[in-house]
N, C-alpha and C positions, 0 to 999 in steps of 0.2 A: 573538606575533601582530602582523603588519605594520598600520600605520595604515590602509591601503587596505582590508585584510581586515576591520579593525574597522568602518570605514565602511560596507562593503558588507553586513557582518552586520546592523548596526543599521538600515540602510535596508530589509533583508528583514523585520525583526521589525516596524519602523514600518508598513511596506506591509501586513503581516499583520493588524496590529492594526486598520489602517484599514479593511481588508476586513470585519474580525469587526464593528466597529462600525456600518458599513453595512448589513451583513447582518442584524444584531439589531435595530437601531433602525428599520428600514423596513419591518418585517412587522407588520402590524396585530395588536393584541392579542387581537381576537375572531375571528381568522382561521377559516374553516371548513375542514374536512379536516386533512391532516397535510403537513408538508413534509419531503420527502426529499434529502438532499444526498450529495455524493460528493467525494473528493479529486480531483486534477488530473492523473489518468493514465488511459490507456485501460481497464485493468481495472475501475478504480473506477467510470468512467462506465457501462460495461456493466452492472456490478452494481447500479449505482443505477437505472438504466433498467429493470432486471430485476425489483427488489423493487417498484418504483412500478407497472410493469404487473400484475404479480402482484396486488396490493393492489386495484388499479382493477378487474380482471377477476373478483375474486372477493368483491367487496363494493360497497356504495354510498359508500364514502369517497372524498372528493376528495382528490387527490394533487397537490401543488404540487411541481415538481421545481427544485432549485438545485444542478444537477451541475456537476462540473469547477470546484470553488470554490478549492482551494488544498491546502496540506499539512495534517498532522495538527493543528497548532496552530489553524489556522482552523476546521476541521471540529468538532474537539473541543470548542472554547470555544463555538462556535455552538450545539452541541448542548447543552452545560450551561446556556447562557443562554436558551434557547428558541428560537432563531432557527432550529433544524432540530429535528425530531422523531426521526429516525432516519438512520443511514446504515451501510454496511458498514465495519467496520474490521478490524484483525488483532491477535490475542491478544498477539503479542510485541511490538507497538507498545504495547498497553495495559500490559504488564508493565514494560518497560524506559523507554519515554518518559513514559508518564503516572504510574505508581505507583513509578518510579526503583528497581526492584529488579534483582536480579543475574539473569543469564541462567539458565534451568531448561530442560534439554533435553526433558523429557517434556511434550508438549503437552497431556496430560490434566490434569497437575498446574496448568500455567499457566492453562488455561481455568478450573478452580476458583478459584484465586487471583484472577484478574481478575474472573470473575463475582461472587465474594462481595464483594470490596472495592468495586467499582464500585457496587454496589447500597448498600452502607453509606456510602460517601463522597460519591457524586454523585447518587444514586436513577436510576443508569442501568442497563439491564438488557442483558445479552448473551443472545440467543437462541442457538438451536442453531448448530453450525458448518456451513459449506456443503460441507466436505470435502476441499478442496485446502489445500496449504500453500504460500503464496507467500513462502517465505523470501528473505532477501537472498542473492545470491551474488556472486563475482567471476568475470568471463569474459574469455577471451582469443581472438584469432582461433585456430581450431582448427589450421591449418597450422604457425603460430609455435609455438604450445605444444607441438606434437608434436615440432618440431625441436629444442626446448630442453628436452625431456622434463620438462614442466610438467604435472603432474596434479592438484596439491593446492596449498593457499594456502601451506603450509609451503616448496614448491619455490621460491617466490618470492623467499626470503631471498637465494639465490644471484645474483639478478638485480636486486637492487634500484637498482643504478648504471646499469642499461641500460634499464629499462623505464619509460615514462611512464603513469601512471594518468589516468584522467579520471572523476571522481565527480559526481553532482549535489549541489546545495546542502545539501538535507536529509541526504544521508548523510555530508556533510563536518562535519555538527554534532551528529548524533545519538549518543547513548552506544552504541548498538548498530550504529553505522556506523564511520566511519574512526578516530576517537579511540580507541574501545573496540578495534577491531580491531588496531591497531599495538601497543596494551598488551598484549593478550591473545596475540599472536603473537611479540612481542618484537622487531620490526623495522619500519623505515619506509623508504619510498623516498627515495632521494637528491634526486630532483627533486619538487618540491612537486606535488600532484595538481592538474590543471587543473579548476577548477570550471566546470561548464557546465549548461545546461538538459536535464532528462532526455530529452527530445524530440531532442536533438542528439547524444547519446553514441553511438548506433549508427552514425550517419552518420562520426562522427568516428573510430571505431575500424575502420570498413570503409575509410576514405580513409587510414589509418596515421597520424592525427593524434595518437592515443594509442594505448596498447597493452593496457591493461587498463580495463574499466569495472565499475561496480557494476550489478547488473541483478536483476530478480525472477525466480525459478525458473519462473514460468508465463508469462513474456513471449514471445509469438510470433515476436519478432524474433530470438531465440537461435538457433533452427534456421534461420531465413531467411537471416541473415548468416553461417551456419556457424561460430558461436562455441562454444568449450567452457567449460562450467560447472567451475569449479576446486573439488575436494572440500574442505569445511570440517572439515579432519582433526583440528582440535582443539576442534570443537563451539563456535564462538563465537556464531553467528547463533542466537538463539532460534526457537522455532516460530512460524509466521506463518499460522495457520490463520484464515481469514476467517470473521465471522460479523456478522449484523446487530447494531447497538447503538442501543438505543432508550430514550427517555425512559419513567420509571415513570409519570409522569402521563398520558403519551400512550396507554399500555397500559390505564389504569384507565379513560380515556374510551372507547377503542376495543380491548377486550380481544380481539376476533376477529382482530387483527393477529398475534397470537403463533401462533396455529393455521395461519393463512394463510402466514406467512414459514417457519415450521418444515417446511413441505411441501417446501422447497428443503434441508433438512438432508441432508447427505452425498450430494447429487445431481451434485456438480461435482467431479470429480478433477482432479490436476495436469494431465493431458494434455489433458481437456476445456477446462479454463480456457486453456491455452496456445492451443487451437484457436480459442477464441472471440476472444481477443486478435488472433491472427493475422488472421481474417477481417476486422477492422477496420483494423488497422495495414498488412497487406500486400496484402489484397485490395480494400481501399477500400469495404466495405460499411459501411451506415449502422448506427450502434449501436442504434437503435430496432428495426432488422430483424434485427439479430444475437441481441439480447435476445429479442424474441417468438418468433424461430424456435425458439430452445432451449426455450423454455416450452411452445411448441406440440408440440415433438417428444417431450416428456416427460411430456405429458398434464396440464400444470399449469395450462394455461388452454383 
């Protein structure tokens, strides 16, 4: 690893820890209501707003929003330390990033493992899954993929000296990201992947600054930019079914939250989540309006 990359990585870690410290220390210990958080990308902010609104409209619980916080490190640590009461996370992240376990393809097995171990180790409770699987993917410009006859990740082996990947910082560090991917598939790109903010990757691939990006399967920008999802033919990426993750003591104080949030169970499939993301990213609608509209149309508020 280059000195520059080491400095950048440490800068990211230190910044994350600073954010966590500020988040945890500046919340009054006797706060009323609950605090809902989210990670820092569109889907997470939509889900954070959705669960917040659902609780507010179905109870007298005051909800404090701390959305768009940061990555897994920020949100999970804040949840453990009491800076957050709940946020929506992904079972594959819980399995590989938090519990440091190997990939398991069966989402039901993954859900049972994270549900059991999070409660034992952290006093955190996974509620029912929302329905969609926002797994990691690799995507390419559809036209170029078709010209090169690339349909699956294994096909990239023939073009490792030609294609330039662009990945976000978290994907470059996670065991279920680039480090694990190249080990699992047995090849790496000749050109070092360009690290960039997740919000810039789609612009970069559209303008041909990079040729491959990591993405989430439910991202509405995939069809909007006419990108092709490459098949994970060796089953590297674990299932990333989304579910609310909540502190046990919060549920003890507000037991009605479990029933309220479980009304969302299996209400959002992959296509629906992709459409909700697209409404924000491509149509420019407000997150608050998109979340409320979904809840109203489904009779949840």
